[in-house]
C-alpha positions as CSV (number, residue, x, y, z in Angstrom):
1,M,94.9,96.4,95.1
2,T,93.4,95.0,91.9
3,A,95.8,95.2,88.9
4,M,94.2,96.9,86.0
5,N,95.0,97.2,82.3
6,P,96.3,100.8,81.9
7,L,95.1,102.9,78.9
8,P,97.7,105.3,77.3
9,L,98.1,108.5,79.6
10,A,96.6,110.7,76.9
11,A,93.5,108.4,76.4
12,A,92.0,108.5,79.9
13,L,92.6,112.0,81.2
14,T,88.9,112.4,82.2
15,L,89.6,110.0,85.0
16,T,92.1,112.3,86.6
17,V,91.8,116.0,85.6
18,A,88.1,116.7,86.2
19,F,88.8,117.8,89.7
20,P,92.5,118.8,90.3
21,L,93.1,121.2,93.2
22,H,96.8,122.0,93.1
23,A,99.8,120.8,91.1
24,A,103.6,120.9,91.5
25,T,106.4,119.6,89.3
26,V,109.3,117.4,90.5
27,E,112.3,116.2,88.5
28,T,112.9,112.5,88.5
29,E,115.2,110.1,86.5
30,A,112.3,109.5,84.2
31,G,111.9,113.2,83.4
32,P,109.8,115.9,85.0
33,M,106.7,114.7,86.8
34,E,103.6,116.7,87.8
35,I,102.0,116.0,91.1
36,T,98.3,117.0,91.1
37,E,96.1,117.0,94.1
38,I,93.0,115.1,93.3
39,A,91.0,115.3,96.6
40,D,91.6,116.4,100.2
41,G,89.8,116.6,103.4
42,F,90.0,112.9,104.2
43,D,90.4,111.7,107.8
44,M,93.2,109.1,108.0
45,P,92.7,107.6,104.4
46,W,94.2,104.1,104.1
47,G,93.3,102.6,100.7
48,V,92.2,103.7,97.3
49,D,91.0,101.9,94.1
50,F,89.4,102.9,90.9
51,L,85.8,102.6,89.5
52,P,85.2,102.1,85.7
53,D,83.0,105.3,85.6
54,G,86.0,107.5,86.3
55,G,85.5,107.7,90.1
56,F,87.2,106.0,92.8
57,L,86.8,104.6,96.3
58,V,88.7,105.6,99.5
59,T,88.7,104.0,103.0
60,E,89.1,106.1,106.2
61,I,90.6,104.1,109.0
62,A,87.8,105.0,111.5
63,G,85.2,103.0,109.4
64,T,84.1,105.2,106.5
65,L,84.1,104.4,102.9
66,V,84.0,107.4,100.5
67,R,83.0,107.4,96.8
68,V,84.3,110.2,94.7
69,D,82.7,110.5,91.3
70,A,84.4,111.7,88.1
71,E,83.3,115.4,88.8
72,G,84.7,115.3,92.4
73,G,81.4,114.8,94.2
74,R,81.6,112.7,97.3
75,T,79.3,110.2,98.9
76,E,79.6,108.3,102.1
77,V,78.9,104.6,101.3
78,S,76.6,102.9,103.8
79,G,76.8,99.1,104.7
80,V,80.5,98.9,105.6
81,P,81.4,96.4,108.2
82,Q,81.8,97.2,112.0
83,V,85.5,97.8,112.7
84,V,87.7,98.0,115.7
85,A,89.4,101.4,115.1
86,Q,92.1,101.2,117.7
87,G,95.8,101.6,117.0
88,Q,96.6,100.3,113.4
89,G,93.2,98.8,113.1
90,G,90.1,100.0,111.4
91,L,88.7,100.0,107.9
92,L,91.8,99.3,105.8
93,D,92.1,98.2,102.1
94,V,89.6,98.4,99.3
95,A,89.8,96.7,95.9
96,V,87.4,96.9,93.0
97,A,86.7,93.5,91.4
98,R,88.1,92.9,88.0
99,D,84.5,92.0,86.8
100,F,82.9,95.0,88.6
101,G,81.0,95.9,85.5
102,E,79.1,92.7,85.8
103,S,79.2,91.8,89.5
104,R,79.5,95.4,91.1
105,E,81.6,93.7,93.7
106,I,84.3,95.3,95.9
107,F,86.6,93.8,98.7
108,L,87.2,95.4,102.0
109,T,89.8,94.4,104.6
110,Y,89.4,95.6,108.1
111,S,89.9,94.8,111.9
112,K,86.8,92.6,112.6
113,P,85.5,92.5,116.3
114,Q,86.2,89.0,117.8
115,D,85.6,87.6,121.3
116,S,89.4,88.0,122.0
117,G,89.7,91.4,120.5
118,A,90.0,91.8,116.7
119,G,91.3,90.1,113.7
120,T,92.1,90.9,110.1
121,A,89.2,90.1,107.9
122,L,88.1,90.2,104.2
123,M,84.6,91.1,103.1
124,V,82.9,91.2,99.7
125,A,79.8,93.3,99.0
126,R,78.0,94.9,96.0
127,L,78.1,98.6,95.4
128,N,74.4,99.7,94.6
129,E,73.7,101.5,91.3
130,A,73.4,104.8,93.2
131,G,76.9,104.3,94.4
132,D,75.8,105.2,98.0
133,G,75.5,101.8,99.6
134,L,76.8,98.2,100.0
135,T,74.5,95.2,99.8
136,G,75.0,91.6,100.3
137,G,78.0,91.9,102.5
138,R,79.6,88.6,103.6
139,V,82.9,87.7,105.2
140,L,85.2,85.6,102.9
141,F,88.0,85.2,105.4
142,E,88.6,86.0,109.1
143,M,91.9,85.3,110.9
144,A,91.6,82.9,113.8
145,E,92.2,84.4,117.2
146,G,93.4,87.8,116.1
147,G,93.8,88.9,119.8
148,N,93.8,92.2,121.7
149,T,96.8,93.8,120.5
150,T,96.3,96.9,118.2
151,Q,99.1,96.6,115.8
152,H,100.4,94.7,112.7
153,Y,97.1,93.9,110.8
154,G,98.9,93.8,107.4
155,S,95.7,94.0,105.3
156,R,96.3,94.5,101.6
157,V,94.0,92.6,99.3
158,T,95.0,91.7,95.7
159,E,93.0,89.8,93.1
160,A,94.8,87.4,90.9
161,A,94.0,86.8,87.2
162,D,92.1,83.6,88.1
163,G,89.8,85.5,90.5
164,T,91.5,84.2,93.7
165,L,92.2,86.7,96.5
166,F,95.4,87.2,98.5
167,V,95.3,89.0,101.8
168,T,98.3,90.0,103.9
169,V,98.0,89.3,107.6
170,G,100.4,90.8,110.1
171,E,101.7,88.9,113.1
172,R,99.7,91.3,115.5
173,G,102.8,91.7,117.7
174,K,103.0,88.0,118.4
175,A,106.1,87.2,116.5
176,D,106.6,83.6,117.3
177,L,103.1,82.7,115.8
178,A,104.5,83.8,112.4
179,Q,106.2,80.4,112.3
180,S,103.2,78.4,113.2
181,L,101.0,77.0,110.4
182,G,98.2,76.7,113.1
183,H,97.7,80.4,113.1
184,H,97.1,83.1,110.5
185,N,99.5,85.6,112.3
186,G,102.2,86.7,109.9
187,T,100.9,85.1,106.8
188,V,99.6,85.7,103.4
189,V,96.3,83.9,102.7
190,R,94.6,82.8,99.6
191,V,90.9,82.3,99.1
192,A,88.4,81.9,96.2
193,R,85.9,84.6,95.4
194,D,83.2,82.7,97.3
195,G,85.5,82.3,100.3
196,T,86.3,78.7,99.9
197,V,89.8,77.4,100.0
198,P,91.4,76.6,96.6
199,S,92.4,73.0,96.4
200,D,95.9,73.9,95.2
201,N,96.8,76.0,98.3
202,P,100.1,74.6,99.6
203,F,99.0,73.4,103.0
204,V,95.6,71.9,102.2
205,G,95.4,68.5,103.9
206,Q,98.4,69.1,106.1
207,D,97.7,68.2,109.7
208,G,97.7,71.2,112.0
209,A,98.0,73.7,109.2
210,L,95.3,76.3,108.4
211,P,94.4,75.7,104.7
212,E,94.0,79.3,103.7
213,I,97.8,80.0,104.4
214,W,99.9,80.6,101.2
215,S,103.1,81.8,102.7
216,Y,104.2,82.5,106.3
217,G,107.0,84.0,108.4
218,H,106.0,87.6,107.7
219,R,106.0,90.5,110.2
220,N,103.6,93.2,108.8
221,P,103.2,93.3,105.1
222,Q,101.3,96.4,104.3
223,G,101.8,96.5,100.5
224,A,101.0,93.9,97.9
225,A,100.7,93.9,94.0
226,M,100.9,91.7,91.0
227,D,103.5,92.2,88.4
228,G,103.1,92.0,84.6
229,E,103.6,88.3,84.7
230,G,101.0,87.6,87.3
231,R,103.4,87.1,90.2
232,L,102.6,88.3,93.6
233,W,104.9,90.7,95.5
234,A,104.7,92.1,99.0
235,V,106.5,94.7,101.1
236,E,106.7,94.5,104.8
237,H,107.8,96.3,107.9
238,G,110.9,95.1,109.7
239,A,111.6,96.1,113.3
240,R,114.6,98.4,113.6
241,G,115.8,98.0,110.0
242,G,115.0,95.0,107.9
243,D,112.0,96.3,105.9
244,E,111.6,93.7,103.0
245,I,110.4,93.3,99.4
246,N,109.5,89.6,98.9
247,R,108.3,87.7,95.9
248,I,105.5,85.6,97.4
249,E,105.7,81.9,96.5
250,P,103.4,79.2,97.7
251,G,104.4,77.3,100.8
252,T,107.4,79.5,101.4
253,N,108.7,80.5,104.9
254,Y,110.1,84.2,104.9
255,G,111.7,83.8,108.2
256,W,110.2,86.2,110.7
257,P,111.2,86.3,113.5
258,E,113.9,83.7,113.1
259,I,115.9,85.7,110.4
260,S,116.0,89.5,109.7
261,Y,118.2,92.2,108.4
262,G,117.2,94.4,111.3
263,T,117.5,94.4,115.0
264,N,115.0,94.7,117.8
265,Y,114.1,98.2,118.9
266,N,116.5,97.8,121.8
267,G,119.3,97.0,119.4
268,S,119.4,93.2,120.3
269,K,119.8,90.6,117.7
270,I,116.7,89.1,116.1
271,G,116.5,85.3,115.9
272,V,119.6,83.5,114.5
273,G,120.7,86.3,112.2
274,T,120.2,87.1,108.5
275,E,119.7,83.6,107.1
276,A,118.6,80.0,108.0
277,E,118.1,76.9,106.1
278,G,114.5,76.6,104.7
279,M,113.9,80.3,105.0
280,A,113.6,82.7,102.0
281,Q,115.9,85.7,101.6
282,P,114.2,89.1,100.6
283,E,114.7,90.4,97.1
284,H,115.5,93.8,98.6
285,F,115.6,95.2,102.1
286,W,116.2,98.5,103.8
287,D,118.3,99.3,106.8
288,P,117.4,101.7,108.3
289,S,113.7,101.1,107.9
290,I,111.6,103.3,105.7
291,A,108.4,102.0,107.1
292,P,106.9,100.8,103.7
293,S,103.2,100.8,103.1
294,G,101.3,100.7,99.8
295,M,103.0,99.4,96.7
296,A,102.2,99.5,93.0
297,I,104.1,97.6,90.2
298,L,103.8,99.8,87.1
299,S,102.9,98.9,83.5
300,D,104.9,100.5,80.6
301,A,102.7,103.7,80.6
302,I,105.5,105.9,81.9
303,P,108.7,105.7,79.9
304,G,111.7,104.8,82.0
305,W,109.6,103.4,84.8
306,D,108.2,100.3,83.1
307,G,107.9,97.5,85.5
308,H,109.2,99.6,88.4
309,F,108.0,99.2,91.9
310,V,106.6,102.4,93.6
311,I,106.4,102.2,97.4
312,G,105.3,104.6,99.9
313,S,107.3,105.5,103.0
314,L,105.6,106.4,106.3
315,K,108.7,107.2,108.1
316,F,110.6,109.4,105.6
317,D,107.6,111.1,103.9
318,S,108.6,109.8,100.4
319,L,107.9,107.7,97.4
320,H,110.5,105.2,96.5
321,V,110.8,104.0,92.8
322,L,112.7,100.8,92.5
323,D,114.0,99.0,89.4
324,P,113.6,95.2,89.8
325,E,116.4,94.4,87.6
326,D,119.0,95.7,90.1
327,W,116.9,97.3,92.8
328,S,118.3,100.6,92.2
329,E,116.3,103.2,93.9
330,E,115.1,106.8,93.4
331,V,113.5,108.7,96.3
332,I,110.9,111.3,95.7
333,R,110.2,113.7,98.6
334,T,108.0,116.7,98.3
335,R,105.5,118.4,100.5
336,E,102.9,116.1,99.1
337,T,104.5,112.9,100.0
338,A,103.8,113.2,103.7
339,R,103.4,109.8,105.2
340,V,102.5,107.8,102.1
341,R,99.9,105.2,103.1
342,D,98.9,103.8,99.7
343,V,100.1,103.7,96.1
344,A,98.2,102.6,93.0
345,E,98.5,102.7,89.3
346,A,95.4,104.2,87.7
347,P,93.7,102.9,84.6
348,D,95.6,105.7,82.6
349,G,99.0,104.6,83.8
350,S,99.5,107.4,86.3
351,V,100.6,106.9,89.8
352,W,98.2,107.8,92.6
353,F,99.1,107.9,96.3
354,I,97.6,108.8,99.5
355,S,99.2,111.1,101.9
356,E,97.9,110.2,105.3
357,D,99.2,113.3,107.1
358,R,97.7,115.6,104.6
359,G,94.5,113.7,104.2
360,A,94.8,113.9,100.4
361,I,95.2,111.9,97.2
362,Y,97.6,112.8,94.6
363,R,98.4,111.9,91.0
364,L,101.9,111.6,89.7
365,A,102.4,111.7,85.9
366,P,104.7,113.0,83.3
367,A,104.6,116.7,83.0
368,D,103.3,118.2,79.7
């Protein structure tokens, strides 16, 4: 998800109130918040990002990209890549380029067909002026030998301030490969806007290492975001317990499957335990698992939540608001937060989230 510079909430209401459907109020530690239904009727929506004209883009896992304009009109966008829509695979994340006003570029992650099955991939394309088609699509990154499993694609894309792109890649159910620098399984990768490998990537020139790798030892990171200081964070699924929030540092090994704060689904121990030399500890973990997905790191637009992390839970149908100062946590659970798949901060500073089960997109903001 591309970080954006939020406007004051009162200054950008045209983005979010032109087409509300339903609204509800929930009490939070930051005061009463209104949850407004922005759009519904989506089929397994996965990712959302914002266009500068007040509209937004939504991916549906089966392979559809939808543009919703500022008045609520919908257009299916042509030119999306072919996807393998099986299990957890399909058309996954979407990010609007920071320079969209000039480049009209968007980024898509997806499960790309491969000889051996499918692999996580990143595509860039231009949205035409009519907003109904993609042109010039090209693959910037494709994981090597994704395989024929249907889980753990990871697949959030985040654009850094310097224009480089980070993509989270799950280990595809092949846990041991997350410790191998010769595979993209269980990594965060970093590529330039043209798909080349930046020369300052940590493993460039190392024998046997894939140069796109930025960090490794991940299980299935499905949320990623930049904080206000330009640092990358990711949230990832553990097994039975052990979901993690990690600050992603270059060249760092985050331990999977050698260390974890969870257990295997049969209750057996994972690896050597919770820590090992040369492997990073998570900043925060959950046990039991919440099955975290999308994540946003907020600006200061909502008093009391400045710099807080908002993470969706697929398992408990909730939003989790965490203060990174001490990782204290508030859980918001309403009828709208059913299986939260993505979370994003809108240009006006409000929090948008996708309810996968309800096929809807909601806006959370301070109540009037």
